[in-house]
C-alpha positions in Angstrom: 20.1 18.2 -10.4 19.5 22.0 -10.3 16.4 23.6 -9.9 15.5 27.2 -11.2 14.5 28.4 -7.8 12.4 30.9 -9.4 10.4 28.7 -10.8 8.0 25.9 -8.6 8.9 22.5 -9.9 6.8 19.5 -9.0 7.7 15.8 -8.0 5.9 13.1 -8.1 8.1 10.5 -6.6 5.8 7.5 -5.8 1.8 7.3 -6.2 2.1 7.7 -9.8 1.7 4.5 -11.3 -0.1 2.3 -8.6 -2.2 2.4 -5.9 0.9 2.4 -3.0 3.5 4.6 -1.3 2.1 8.5 -2.2 5.4 10.3 -1.7 5.0 14.2 -3.6 7.5 16.5 -3.6 7.2 20.6 -4.2 9.9 22.9 -4.6 10.4 26.7 -4.8 12.7 29.3 -3.9 15.3 26.6 -2.9 12.9 24.7 -0.1 10.7 21.8 -0.4 7.4 20.6 1.0 6.4 17.0 1.0 3.2 15.8 0.1 1.8 12.6 1.8 4.7 9.5 2.8 2.6 6.3 2.0 3.4 2.6 1.9 2.3 -0.3 0.1 1.7 -4.2 0.5 4.5 -6.3 -0.8 3.6 -8.8 -3.5 5.3 -12.4 -3.2 7.9 -11.4 -6.0 9.7 -9.8 -2.2 10.1 -13.5 0.1 10.0 -12.4 3.6 9.6 -8.6 2.7 5.8 -7.0 4.1 5.3 -3.9 3.3 6.8 -1.3 0.2 8.2 2.3 1.3 9.4 4.8 -1.1 13.0 5.4 -0.9 13.8 8.6 0.8 17.6 8.9 -0.2 16.8 12.0 -2.5 14.8 14.3 -0.2 17.2 13.2 2.6 19.9 14.7 0.5 17.8 18.2 1.1 16.2 18.1 4.6 18.0 21.1 5.2 15.8 22.9 2.4 12.6 20.9 3.7 9.5 23.2 5.6 7.7 20.2 6.3 5.3 17.0 5.4 1.9 17.2 5.3 -0.5 14.2 5.9 -3.5 14.8 4.2 -5.1 11.9 5.1 -4.8 8.7 7.5 -4.7 5.8 4.9 -1.9 3.9 4.5 -0.9 4.3 1.3 -0.1 8.2 2.3 0.6 7.9 6.1 1.9 4.5 6.4 5.4 5.3 5.7 5.9 8.6 8.1 7.2 6.4 11.1 9.7 4.6 9.0 11.4 7.0 6.7 10.9 10.5 9.4 14.0 9.4 11.5 15.8 10.2 8.0 13.9 13.6 7.5 13.1 15.4 10.8 11.1 17.6 9.7 7.5 18.9 11.4 4.7 16.6 10.1 0.9 18.7 9.9 -2.1 16.7 9.6 -6.2 17.0 11.3 -6.7 16.0 14.2 -8.3 12.5 13.3 -5.1 11.7 11.5 -2.8 12.9 14.2 -4.6 10.5 16.7 -3.5 7.5 14.5 0.1 8.7 13.7 0.8 9.8 17.2 -0.2 5.5 17.7 1.7 4.4 15.3 5.0 5.7 16.3 4.6 4.5 20.0 6.1 1.3 18.3 9.1 3.4 16.8 11.3 5.2 19.1 13.3 7.1 17.1 10.2 9.0 16.4 10.0 10.3 20.1 10.9 13.6 19.3 8.4 14.0 15.8 6.8 17.3 16.1 3.1 17.1 15.0 1.1 20.0 14.0 -2.9 19.5 13.7 -4.3 21.4 10.9 -8.0 21.4 10.2 -10.1 22.6 7.0 -10.6 26.6 7.0 -6.6 27.1 9.0 -3.7 28.8 7.2 0.0 27.8 7.4 2.7 29.4 6.9 5.9 27.5 5.5 7.5 29.7 3.6 7.8 30.2 0.1 4.8 28.6 0.4 1.2 29.5 2.4 -1.1 26.8 3.0 -5.0 26.8 3.2 -6.8 23.4 4.0 -10.6 22.4 2.5 -12.7 19.6 3.7 -13.9 17.0 1.4 -15.3 13.9 1.3 -13.6 10.1 1.4 -13.3 7.0 2.9 -11.4 7.9 5.8 -12.3 10.8 8.4 -10.8 14.4 8.2 -10.3 14.0 4.9 -8.3 17.4 3.6 -7.7 19.3 0.2 -5.1 22.1 0.3 -4.0 25.1 -1.7 -0.5 25.6 -1.9 -0.2 29.4 -2.2 2.6 31.4 -4.1 3.5 34.7 -5.6 3.8 32.6 -9.0 0.2 31.3 -8.4 -1.9 28.6 -6.8 -1.4 24.7 -7.2 -4.6 22.8 -5.5 -3.4 19.5 -5.0 -6.5 17.8 -4.2 -5.7 14.1 -2.6 -8.1 11.8 -2.2 -11.3 12.2 -2.6 -15.2 12.5 -4.0 -18.5 14.8 -3.8 -20.9 12.3 -1.6 -23.3 14.5 -0.9 -24.4 12.9 2.5 -21.6 11.1 3.9 -22.6 9.3 7.5 -19.7 11.3 9.4 -17.9 14.3 8.8 -18.6 17.0 6.6 -19.7 17.4 2.8 -17.9 19.0 0.3 -18.5 22.4 -0.3 -18.1 23.5 -3.4 -18.5 26.8 -2.4 -15.7 27.4 -0.7 -13.6 25.7 -3.6 -15.0 27.8 -6.0 -13.8 31.0 -3.4 -10.2 29.8 -3.1 -10.0 29.2 -6.9 -12.0 32.2 -8.0 -8.9 34.1 -10.2 -7.9 30.2 -11.3 -5.2 28.1 -10.4 -1.7 27.7 -11.6 -2.3 23.9 -11.6 -4.3 21.2 -10.5 -2.8 17.6 -9.1 -6.0 15.6 -8.7 -7.0 11.5 -7.8 -7.2 9.7 -11.1 -8.5 6.5 -9.4 -12.0 6.4 -11.0 -11.4 8.7 -13.6 -12.8 5.9 -16.4 -15.8 5.4 -14.9 -19.0 7.8 -15.9 -21.2 9.5 -13.9 -20.9 10.0 -10.0 -19.4 7.6 -7.2 -23.0 6.6 -5.0 -23.1 8.1 -1.7 -22.4 5.6 1.5 -26.3 6.2 2.7 -26.8 4.2 -0.4 -24.2 1.1 1.1 -25.9 2.3 4.4 -29.6 1.2 2.8 -28.3 -1.9 1.2 -26.0 -3.0 4.5 -29.9 -2.8 6.2 -31.7 -4.9 3.4 -28.9 -7.9 3.2 -28.6 -8.1 6.8 -32.7 -8.8 6.6 -32.5 -11.7 4.5 -29.5 -13.6 7.0 -31.2 -16.0 9.0 -27.6 -16.7 10.6 -24.5 -15.0 11.6 -22.9 -12.2 9.5 -19.1 -11.2 9.1 -18.4 -8.1 7.3 -14.7 -6.7 6.0 -13.8 -3.9 4.8 -11.3 -1.1 5.1 -10.4 -0.6 8.8 -9.8 3.2 8.1 -13.5 3.4 7.1 -14.9 4.5 9.8 -17.8 5.7 7.9 -18.0 2.2 6.6 -17.7 0.7 10.5 -20.9 3.6 11.2 -22.9 2.2 9.0 -22.6 -1.4 9.5 -23.0 -0.7 13.3 -26.4 1.2 12.0 -27.4 -1.6 10.0 -26.5 -4.2 12.6 -28.9 -1.8 15.3 -31.5 -1.9 12.5 -32.4 -5.9 12.1 -31.7 -6.4 16.3 -27.6 -7.8 16.1 -25.4 -7.0 18.3 -21.4 -6.2 16.5 -18.4 -7.6 17.1 -14.6 -6.4 16.0 -12.1 -8.8 15.3 -8.6 -7.2 13.7 -5.9 -5.4 15.8 -6.3 -2.5 12.7 -10.1 -2.4 13.2 -10.0 -1.8 16.7 -7.5 0.6 17.0 -9.3 2.9 13.8 -12.3 3.3 16.2 -10.3 3.8 19.2 -8.5 7.0 17.7 -12.0 7.5 16.3 -14.2 7.5 19.8 -11.2 9.7 20.6 -11.9 12.3 18.1 -15.6 12.3 19.1 -17.0 9.7 16.4 -19.1 6.5 17.1 -20.3 8.0 20.0 -24.1 7.4 18.9 -24.4 3.4 18.1 -24.3 0.5 20.2 -20.6 -0.8 21.6 -18.8 -2.5 19.8 -17.9 -5.9 21.5 -14.6 -7.5 21.6 -14.3 -11.2 19.9 -14.6 -13.1 23.8 -18.5 -12.6 22.8 -18.6 -13.9 19.8 -19.8 -17.3 21.5 -22.1 -16.2 23.7 -24.1 -14.2 20.9 -27.5 -16.4 19.1 -26.1 -17.1 15.7 -29.3 -14.6 14.5 -27.9 -11.7 16.5 -24.4 -11.5 15.5 -22.5 -9.3 12.8 -19.0 -9.4 12.8 -16.5 -6.9 11.8 -13.0 -8.3 10.9 -10.2 -7.2 9.1 -8.4 -8.9 5.6 -10.8 -7.4 3.1 -7.6 -7.5 0.8 -6.8 -11.1 1.5 -3.4 -10.7 3.7 -2.4 -13.7 5.2 -2.3 -12.9 8.5 -4.8 -10.5 8.7 -8.5 -12.3 10.7 -10.6 -12.9 7.8 -7.9 -15.4 6.2 -7.3 -16.2 9.9 -11.0 -17.7 10.2 -11.2 -18.7 6.4 -8.9 -21.5 7.4 -10.4 -22.4 10.6 -7.1 -20.5 12.5 -8.6 -17.5 14.3 -8.8 -18.8 18.1 -13.2 -18.4 19.6 -14.5 -17.1 16.1 -15.4 -19.9 13.4 -17.9 -20.0 10.7 -20.5 -22.3 9.4 -22.1 -23.5 6.5 -25.2 -21.5 6.4 -23.4 -18.1 7.6 -23.1 -15.3 5.7 -19.6 -13.4 4.7 -19.9 -10.2 3.8 -16.5 -8.2 1.3 -17.6 -4.2 1.9 -14.5 -3.3 -0.5 -13.5 -3.3 -3.7 -10.3 -5.5 -4.7 -7.0 -3.2 -5.2 -5.3 -4.4 -8.0 -2.9 -7.0 -7.1 -4.8 -8.1 -4.6 -7.3 -10.3 -6.8 -5.9 -13.6 -6.4 -5.2 -13.5 -2.5 -9.1 -12.4 -2.4 -10.2 -14.7 -4.3 -8.4 -18.0 -2.7 -10.4 -16.8 0.4 -14.0 -16.5 -1.2 -13.4 -19.8 -2.4 -12.9 -21.4 1.0 -15.8 -19.9 2.0 -17.9 -21.4 -0.5 -16.4 -24.4 -0.2 -17.6 -24.3 3.4 -20.8 -23.8 2.2 -21.0 -20.3 3.5 -22.4 -17.5 1.5 -20.0 -14.8 -0.2 -21.9 -11.3 -0.8 -20.3 -8.4 -3.2 -21.3 -5.7 -4.7 -21.4 -8.4 -7.7 -23.7 -10.5 -6.3 -26.0 -8.7 -4.3 -28.7 -7.4 -6.8 -29.7 -3.7 -6.7 -28.4 -3.2 -3.5 -24.8 -2.3 -2.9 -22.1 -2.9 -0.3 -19.5 -1.2 -1.2 -18.4 2.0 -2.7 -15.6 4.2 -3.8 -13.7 6.8 -2.1 -12.4 7.9 -5.1 -14.3 10.6 -8.0 -16.0 9.4 -11.1 -15.8 11.8 -13.8 -18.5 14.1 -13.6 -17.4 14.8 -9.8 -13.7 15.7 -11.8 -15.5 17.5 -14.3 -16.6 19.7 -11.1 -13.6 20.1 -9.5 -11.7 21.4 -12.7 -14.8 23.7 -13.3 -14.6 24.9 -9.4 -10.7 25.5 -10.0 -10.0 26.7 -13.3 -6.4 25.0 -13.5 -4.1 26.6 -16.1 -2.1 23.1 -15.7 -3.9 19.8 -15.0 -1.4 16.5 -13.7 -3.3 13.9 -13.0 -1.8 11.7 -10.1 -3.0 8.6 -7.7 -3.3 5.6 -10.2 -2.2 3.7 -12.6 -0.9 5.1 -16.0 -4.5 4.0 -17.8 -6.4 5.7 -15.0 -3.5 9.0 -15.2 -4.3 9.0 -19.1 -8.2 9.0 -18.3 -8.3 11.7 -15.9 -5.5 13.7 -18.4 -8.0 13.4 -21.1 -11.1 14.4 -19.3 -8.7 17.7 -18.1 -8.1 18.2 -22.5 -12.1 17.9 -22.8 -12.8 20.1 -20.0 -10.7 22.8 -22.2 -7.1 23.0 -19.5 -4.4 24.5 -21.5 -1.8 22.1 -20.6 -2.2 18.9 -19.0 1.1 16.8 -18.4 0.7 13.6 -17.7 3.7 11.9 -15.4 5.7 9.1 -14.3 7.1 8.0 -10.9 10.1 10.9 -10.5 9.0 13.5 -13.1 10.3 16.8 -12.2 7.9 19.0 -13.6 8.3 23.0 -13.9 5.9 25.3 -13.7 5.9 27.9 -15.4 2.9 29.3 -16.4 4.1 30.0 -19.8 5.9 26.9 -20.6 5.2 24.0 -18.4 6.7 20.8 -19.4 9.0 17.8 -18.0 12.1 19.1 -16.9 14.3 15.8 -16.0 13.5 12.2 -14.5 14.9 11.3 -11.1 15.6 7.2 -10.1 12.8 6.0 -8.2 13.2 3.3 -5.5 11.4 0.9 -2.7 12.3 0.4 0.7 11.1 -3.0 2.0 10.3 -3.8 5.9 11.1 -7.5 6.5 10.4 -8.5 10.2 13.4 -6.7 12.0 14.4 -4.0 9.4 14.5 -2.5 6.3 16.1 -3.3 3.3 16.9 -1.8 -0.3 14.3 -4.2 -2.5 17.3 -3.6 -5.1 19.2 -5.4 -3.1 22.1 -8.4 -3.9 20.9 -9.9 -0.8 17.3 -10.2 -1.6 17.7 -10.8 -5.2 19.5 -14.1 -4.3 17.0 -14.7 -1.5 14.1 -14.7 -4.1 16.4 -16.6 -6.9 16.5 -19.7 -4.2 12.8 -19.1 -3.8 12.6 -20.5 -7.3 15.2 -22.3 -7.9 17.0 -24.1 -5.0 20.3 -24.3 -3.9 23.5 -26.9 -3.5 25.5 -26.6 -1.0 29.0 -28.7 -1.2 32.3 -28.8 0.9 35.3 -30.5 0.6 39.0 -31.3 1.6 41.3 -31.7 -0.3 45.4 -32.4 -0.1 48.2 -30.5 -1.4 47.8 -32.2 -4.9 44.1 -31.4 -5.0 43.0 -34.6 -4.8 39.7 -35.6 -1.8 41.0 -36.3 1.3 37.6 -37.5 2.2 33.8 -37.9 0.9 32.2 -34.4 -0.2 29.6 -33.0 2.3 26.5 -32.6 -0.4 23.2 -31.3 1.1 20.5 -29.8 -1.5 17.6 -27.7 -0.6 14.5 -27.8 -3.3 16.5 -30.2 -5.7 15.4 -33.6 -4.3 13.3 -35.6 -1.5 15.9 -35.8 1.0 16.9 -39.9 1.7 15.2 -41.1 -1.9 17.0 -43.0 -4.1 16.6 -40.2 -6.5 19.0 -37.8 -4.2 21.2 -40.8 -3.7 21.7 -40.6 -7.3 22.7 -37.5 -7.5 24.9 -37.0 -4.9 27.0 -40.2 -6.8 26.8 -38.0 -9.8 28.2 -34.7 -8.5 30.7 -37.1 -6.4 32.1 -38.3 -9.9 32.2 -35.0 -11.4 33.7 -33.6 -8.6 36.7 -35.9 -8.6 36.9 -35.6 -12.4 37.2 -31.7 -12.2 40.0 -31.6 -8.9 41.6 -34.6 -11.3 41.6 -32.5 -14.9 42.4 -28.8 -12.6 45.8 -27.3 -13.5 45.0 -24.7 -10.1 46.2 -24.4 -6.5 44.3 -21.5 -6.0 41.4 -22.5 -3.9 39.1 -19.6 -5.1 39.9 -20.8 -8.7 39.1 -24.3 -7.6 36.2 -23.4 -6.1 34.5 -21.4 -9.1 36.3 -24.4 -11.5 33.9 -27.3 -9.4 31.1 -24.2 -9.3 30.6 -24.2 -12.9 30.6 -28.0 -13.4 28.6 -29.0 -10.7 25.8 -25.9 -12.0 26.1 -27.0 -15.8 25.4 -31.0 -14.5 22.2 -29.7 -12.1 20.9 -27.4 -15.0 21.1 -30.4 -17.4 18.9 -32.4 -15.1 16.5 -30.1 -14.0 15.8 -27.8 -16.9 16.7 -24.9 -15.0 19.7 -22.9 -12.8 19.9 -23.5 -9.4 22.6 -21.6 -6.9 25.6 -24.0 -5.9 27.8 -23.1 -3.4 31.1 -24.4 -3.0 33.7 -24.8 -0.5 36.9 -26.4 -0.7 39.6 -26.3 2.3 43.2 -27.8 2.5 43.8 -30.5 4.1 
């Protein structure tokens, strides 16, 4: 792919058709800039794969022209892939002090990242990454020190909003200053690249202040233990929980590695110092049932997170009983509904109350970190873009954002797909190409291409089972001894059904060897494999894997 170096190009490589793996590129004058480098959670469709990463091959081939990576905030879908991919990119990394602290903690477990250069940036600061000149603005979101970026060039300015909302009363950090955005964009911007998550929702996103009030009221109603789960990175929510617990005379215990890590990073950066101390899991048994609030990880139903283990009674030293309450101070990220529902059902079956935004009356226990339609209208009016490009969300959300931008009078709206190559030509903005986008998968001890044949075979085994058959034949292709047969996922071991199947397989093998005219072992293996697979498919109604090994005696 060849790009006109005299035109700015934008490529949303990942994150514009899903809530994961945000990875965006800007190209101009032969140079490349990356905005965010996030990961996602793998589905059960990929056995033994925990995380998803964007495949960096495209930008890796251009790393000599790469001026840097800007991480807009510390959410995993924007920062999580950095430790995995940076060794392939080896570029400078720029982020806010809090985001930098989170990143430094992450890379301690990645020896290949020891030489990573992290430069801290703050709202109001400028960064010259020729030909890009970057200016940063505070903007509220459900994480500390979230930044929007104005990317200035001699062709015009691009406003890359990152994730955001317009909460007028955030519990921590500064509220968004609309006047600063207006000043930054006073002459209009060439392009606006913006968050689409809540583009289908009317009005404004409720303030975190409303959640703080709601938590106090919910806590007042409870007579026994309270457990509450939320996103680990939402330090503002942790602050609201701590204040609500203090207001009703309860102490706060925290379980979950990521939650404790986030609290440690926040304290190091000067946050959470005006709330009572968070206590370790060991304190759980020592605190009366009506005097405790337990904060736990696992709001998205993650199998190995603390909440899931508590629901199954497997978290050592922490147990909830009938009459206790679990508050889900979070939303269900699309794709996680089944796992979250399963955990909630386990609690309900045990007589434990489950509280969500949907069943707590007029009180709020969660609010989004993303802008609804009236907030989007405000941002569009401040930035006055010539081109609007909705990103971050599923296609239906991107389309809603695009329609809203058109309603607001934006001259050009381009709704991209992952991999769209968008030329930001003021006179003729357009998609000029599409590059193939891929995922990598993180297994317990390696990173693997999601399209690998090994993973495909593993997934197939997960659903269809396998038959292993080994045999030794003489020069006339007759069996020297009974074949060795093992089946996995097809019949219960040691049962009459298994014995019957073994006899059928033995008969088919003998007949096939008797009829074959081949002397080549590979050809014999393939003949036997086809016959056995046909038999198993007829028996079970699906196609198991069949592995045949034939040896000469």
